[in-house]
C-alpha positions in Angstrom: 67.4 62.4 70.3 66.7 63.2 66.8 66.0 66.6 67.3 69.7 67.5 68.6 71.2 66.0 65.4 69.9 69.0 63.5 72.7 71.2 62.3 71.0 74.5 63.1 70.0 73.4 66.6 73.8 72.1 67.1 75.1 75.4 66.0 72.6 77.4 68.2 73.8 75.2 71.3 77.6 75.7 70.4 77.0 79.4 70.2 75.2 79.5 73.7 78.0 77.4 75.2 80.5 79.7 73.8 78.6 82.8 75.0 78.2 81.4 78.5 82.0 80.4 78.7 82.9 83.9 77.5 80.5 85.6 80.0 81.9 83.4 82.8 85.6 84.3 81.9 84.7 88.0 81.6 83.2 88.0 85.0 85.9 85.7 86.4 88.7 87.8 85.3 87.4 91.2 86.7 89.1 92.5 89.8 86.4 92.4 92.3 88.7 93.8 95.0 87.7 97.4 96.2 91.2 98.4 97.0 92.2 102.2 97.3 93.5 103.6 94.0 97.3 103.9 94.2 97.5 107.8 94.5 95.3 107.6 97.5 97.1 104.6 99.0 100.4 106.5 98.4 99.1 109.4 100.5 97.6 107.1 103.3 100.9 105.2 103.6 103.0 108.3 103.6 100.9 109.8 106.4 101.1 106.6 108.1 104.9 106.4 107.8 105.1 109.9 109.3 102.9 109.1 112.2 104.9 105.9 112.9 108.0 108.2 113.1 106.2 110.8 115.1 105.1 108.1 117.6 108.7 107.2 118.5 109.5 110.9 119.3 106.5 111.2 121.6 108.1 111.0 125.2 106.2 110.7 128.3 106.9 108.7 131.6 105.3 105.4 130.1 107.3 105.4 127.0 111.1 105.4 127.0 112.8 107.3 124.2 113.1 105.5 121.0 109.9 103.3 121.6 106.6 103.7 119.9 103.9 105.3 121.7 101.0 102.8 120.7 98.3 104.9 122.3 99.2 107.9 120.3 99.7 105.9 117.1 96.4 104.6 117.5 94.9 108.1 117.5 97.2 109.2 114.8 95.9 106.2 112.5 92.3 107.3 113.2 93.2 110.7 112.3 94.6 109.6 109.0 91.9 107.3 108.0 89.4 110.2 108.7 91.2 112.7 106.7 91.0 110.4 103.8 87.4 109.3 104.5 88.4 105.4 104.8 88.0 102.7 107.3 90.5 100.7 108.8 89.1 97.8 107.2 89.3 99.5 103.7 93.0 100.2 104.4 93.6 96.7 105.6 92.0 95.1 102.5 93.8 97.4 100.2 97.0 96.8 101.9 96.4 93.0 101.4 95.7 93.8 97.7 98.9 95.6 97.2 100.8 93.0 98.9 99.5 90.5 96.3 100.4 92.9 93.7 104.1 93.7 94.6 104.8 95.8 91.4 102.1 98.1 92.3 103.3 98.3 95.9 107.0 98.8 94.9 105.7 102.0 92.7 103.9 103.4 95.6 107.0 103.0 97.7 109.1 104.6 95.4 106.9 107.6 95.0 106.6 107.7 98.9 110.3 107.9 99.1 110.6 111.0 97.2 107.6 112.7 99.0 109.2 111.8 102.7 112.5 113.1 101.4 111.0 116.3 100.5 109.2 116.7 103.7 112.3 115.9 105.8 114.3 118.8 107.1 117.7 118.9 105.4 120.7 117.6 107.5 123.3 120.3 108.1 126.8 119.0 107.0 128.9 121.2 108.8 132.7 120.6 109.4 133.7 119.8 112.8 134.6 122.7 114.9 138.3 122.8 116.0 138.6 124.7 119.2 141.2 127.7 118.7 144.6 126.9 120.2 145.0 127.5 123.8 146.8 130.9 124.3 150.5 130.7 125.5 150.6 131.5 129.1 153.4 133.9 130.4 156.3 132.2 132.0 156.0 132.0 135.8 157.6 134.8 137.7 159.8 133.5 140.7 
């Protein structure tokens, strides 16, 4: 036990402990998530939101108006994922990460709102049409 009483060995041991704790903290604080970058996630979520809206517009004999056509929606999701070269698993993991980081997700939704508004056709605001007054009928002839 006398060998550990040496001040040089004690300093060396303390430096090793400090280095190991520092290394542990540095790797522990690193974000190991493989989430999609916010600009890509924004585009994916925008396209999925548009697909969701489109899936309610598809009408066929099996889906009443105003309900989602989940068959078509599944196909649309696959097209969106293929377009961005991601898998459903990557999307779900990224979505979970963004749910755990609400400030990031809120920023994405704010930017999405601008994009979707720009893609939406303008709503025509027209004054209600008042029909012209009925012409007077001539007085009946007796």
